[in-house]
C-alpha positions in Angstrom: 187.8 168.5 219.7 188.3 172.6 218.8 189.4 173.9 216.3 192.6 176.1 216.5 194.3 179.4 213.8 196.0 178.1 211.3 198.6 180.4 212.1 201.1 180.7 215.2 199.9 182.7 217.2 202.5 186.0 218.5 204.4 186.7 215.5 205.7 183.1 216.1 208.3 181.6 212.7 209.1 178.0 212.5 212.7 177.7 212.7 214.8 174.8 210.8 218.0 175.2 212.2 220.4 172.8 214.5 221.4 175.3 216.8 218.0 175.5 218.6 218.0 174.3 222.3 216.2 170.9 223.0 213.9 172.8 226.0 212.6 175.5 223.5 211.6 172.5 220.3 210.2 170.9 223.0 207.8 173.4 223.7 204.0 173.1 222.6 202.5 174.8 219.7 199.8 176.9 221.1 197.1 178.1 218.3 194.9 180.7 219.6 191.0 179.7 219.5 189.5 180.0 216.4 186.2 182.6 216.8 182.7 181.5 216.9 182.3 183.9 213.5 185.0 181.3 212.4 183.5 178.4 213.4 179.9 178.7 211.9 181.5 180.2 208.7 183.3 177.3 207.9 180.4 175.0 209.2 178.3 176.8 206.0 181.0 176.1 203.3 181.4 172.8 204.9 177.3 172.4 204.1 178.0 173.9 200.8 180.2 172.0 199.5 179.1 168.3 201.2 175.7 169.7 198.9 177.9 169.3 195.6 178.4 166.4 196.6 175.2 165.0 197.7 173.6 166.4 194.4 176.6 164.5 192.6 175.5 161.3 194.3 172.2 161.9 194.0 172.3 162.3 189.6 174.5 159.2 189.8 171.7 157.7 192.0 169.3 158.5 189.8 171.1 157.7 186.3 171.4 154.4 187.8 167.9 153.4 189.2 165.8 155.8 187.9 163.4 158.6 189.0 161.4 156.7 191.7 163.9 154.8 193.2 166.2 157.9 193.4 163.1 160.1 195.4 162.3 157.1 197.4 166.2 157.1 199.0 166.8 160.5 198.8 167.7 160.5 203.1 170.0 157.8 202.6 171.8 159.8 199.2 172.1 162.6 201.6 173.7 160.8 204.0 176.0 158.9 201.2 177.0 162.5 199.9 177.3 164.2 203.2 179.9 160.9 205.0 181.5 161.0 201.3 182.3 164.4 201.5 183.6 164.5 204.9 185.5 160.4 205.1 187.4 161.7 202.2 188.6 165.2 204.1 188.2 164.8 207.5 188.4 161.2 207.5 191.9 161.2 205.8 193.2 164.1 208.5 193.2 166.7 206.2 191.2 170.0 206.5 187.7 170.3 205.2 186.9 173.3 202.3 184.9 175.2 205.2 188.2 175.3 207.7 190.7 175.4 204.9 188.1 178.7 203.5 188.4 180.1 207.3 192.2 178.7 207.6 191.4 177.3 210.7 192.1 173.6 211.9 190.8 170.9 213.7 192.5 170.1 217.2 192.5 168.1 220.4 193.4 169.3 223.6 195.7 172.0 224.5 198.9 171.7 222.4 197.6 171.9 219.0 198.1 168.4 218.0 195.9 167.2 215.1 193.1 164.3 216.5 193.1 161.0 216.3 191.8 158.4 213.3 189.0 158.0 216.3 187.9 161.1 217.2 188.1 162.0 213.5 185.3 158.6 212.9 183.7 159.7 215.8 182.6 163.3 214.4 182.4 161.6 210.9 179.0 159.8 212.3 177.9 162.5 214.5 178.1 164.9 212.2 176.6 162.4 209.5 174.9 159.7 211.0 173.1 160.4 214.1 171.1 163.7 212.3 170.1 160.6 209.9 168.9 158.5 212.6 167.0 161.2 214.4 165.3 161.7 211.8 164.5 158.4 210.7 163.2 157.7 214.4 161.2 160.5 214.9 158.3 159.4 213.2 158.0 156.4 215.4 158.3 158.1 218.9 154.6 158.7 219.7 154.2 154.3 218.6 156.7 154.1 221.3 155.1 156.0 223.5 152.2 154.6 223.0 153.3 150.9 223.4 155.3 151.4 226.3 152.4 153.4 228.1 150.5 150.2 227.8 153.1 147.7 229.0 153.2 149.6 231.7 149.7 149.3 232.5 149.8 145.5 231.8 152.2 145.4 234.2 151.1 147.6 237.0 147.7 145.7 236.7 150.0 142.5 237.1 151.5 143.8 240.1 148.4 145.1 241.7 146.6 142.1 241.2 149.0 139.6 243.0 150.1 141.9 246.1 146.5 142.6 246.6 147.7 146.5 246.8 144.3 148.7 247.8 144.0 151.7 245.6 146.0 154.4 246.9 146.9 157.7 246.0 150.8 157.4 246.3 150.3 155.3 243.1 149.2 155.9 239.8 145.3 155.0 239.4 144.7 152.1 236.4 142.9 155.3 234.6 146.1 157.6 234.8 148.8 154.5 232.8 146.6 153.3 229.6 143.1 153.6 228.1 143.3 150.5 226.4 143.2 147.6 229.1 
């Protein structure tokens, strides 16, 4: 899903006359691709407006459930605010406020057609839920690494004892696998 400029390239104008030939009307409209500074400016504007929605969600959540609960669920409230912003703009097929500010629009493919609902939903998930999930599981990675290392150590010792494999340099030593067994 790319971003294209909102105006037509080459100064073309849209004609409503019925005398145009079918070959001219079947030509796809090609939009010039948006430049990187425009995309970054649009993303910054979207972050700014999404933070406004997050602030409103946080205030409503704090008013309903109290400050202690609002602080405990701060990450989830941020996710809710971002998802609301992107569902109401991108999800409904409209431009985000950042895209509107920079006069760019989302396009799928080289012909400048708008993205289908599945692509828009995938964009919303990648934009909001994936960073949230990554933020939530990042503290668990050291425990996962230790657990996997322990399971490999136990499995390796089981294989070694059943197969009567002598210590060989091509296989990892027991001390290199795990210090817990």
